[in-house]
N, C-alpha and C positions, 0 to 999 in steps of 0.2 A: 615509504610515506604509513605515517603512524595515526590511524582513525582516530579523530576525538569526538566527533558528532556525526551522527547519522538523520538526515531534514526527512518524513517523510510527507508528502502531500497527496490529497486524496482529491478526486477530481470527477463528478458526477456525470454519465453521460448524459449529452446535450439530446440524443434523442432515443429510442429505445431498441438498441441492435438486437436482446436476445434476452429471454423472460426472468434470466436468472443472474443476469450481468449486471452487479451492483455499482462498482466502481473502478476507476483506473488510478494507479500508483506510479508514483515515482520518488525514487530514494534519491539523495543525494547525502555524497558521503564525502566530509571535510575534514581536512591533515589540521595539525598545531601551526606549523607555518602559514596557513591560507589556500592551500591547496585545496581544489576540491574532484570530483567526479560524479556524474549524474549518470544515474539508467533511470528511462523511462516504459513503460508498457506493461507494467504488472498490473492485473487483470485480478478482483475482487470479483466471488459468487458465491450464490448461495447455495447452500447444502444442501439434496435432498433428505438429507439424515440430521438435518438440522446445525443450526452454525456458517459459518463462513469456510471459500476455499480460498487458498491466495493462490495464481500461477505465477510464476515469471515468465517475462516478453520470450516470446515465440512466432512461429509460424510453421503450419502444416508439420508435425512431426522433427521439427528442430528448433532447438531452445538456443536462446542467444547469451545466455547465463546459464552457466554450471557454481552451484553455490557446495561448500562441503556442509555437510549434512545438521548438524550445531549450528550453525550459522544462521544456514535457512530459515530452522526452526525458531532462531532469536527473530529474525528479518518480518516471516510471518505473524509474530505475535504482535511486532509492533506496528505492522503495517494494517492488522486488526485493531490495536485498539484505537490506532489515530481514525481507522474508518468510522468505528463506536463515538470514538469523540465530537467528529465532523459530524455525524447524523444525529444527535443529542439535540431537538429543538431546544431554541432559545427561551425562557417564560420571562418575561418581567412581573414583578409582584408592582401589584395594583396600590394606586396610594389609600390609604386608611381615611 
């Protein structure tokens, strides 16, 4: 499978599960022949040092997905950029 597109979907938590949990992310990887697979369960957290942390899907000490280092850095960057984009408030210009 040759991956040609990665789609990031951000979902805000319906209820506050943890004070630093900001959102959930789902990644869909699409191939050039229409094939795809989806991984859900990524979490976006507010870092105590400023900025954001992204965690892959996991349950207590067990990660469901392991990524090569440089790929993981690229995916984290994409997830954070999409989170920033979806949390920017829409401002409509008033008619003059």
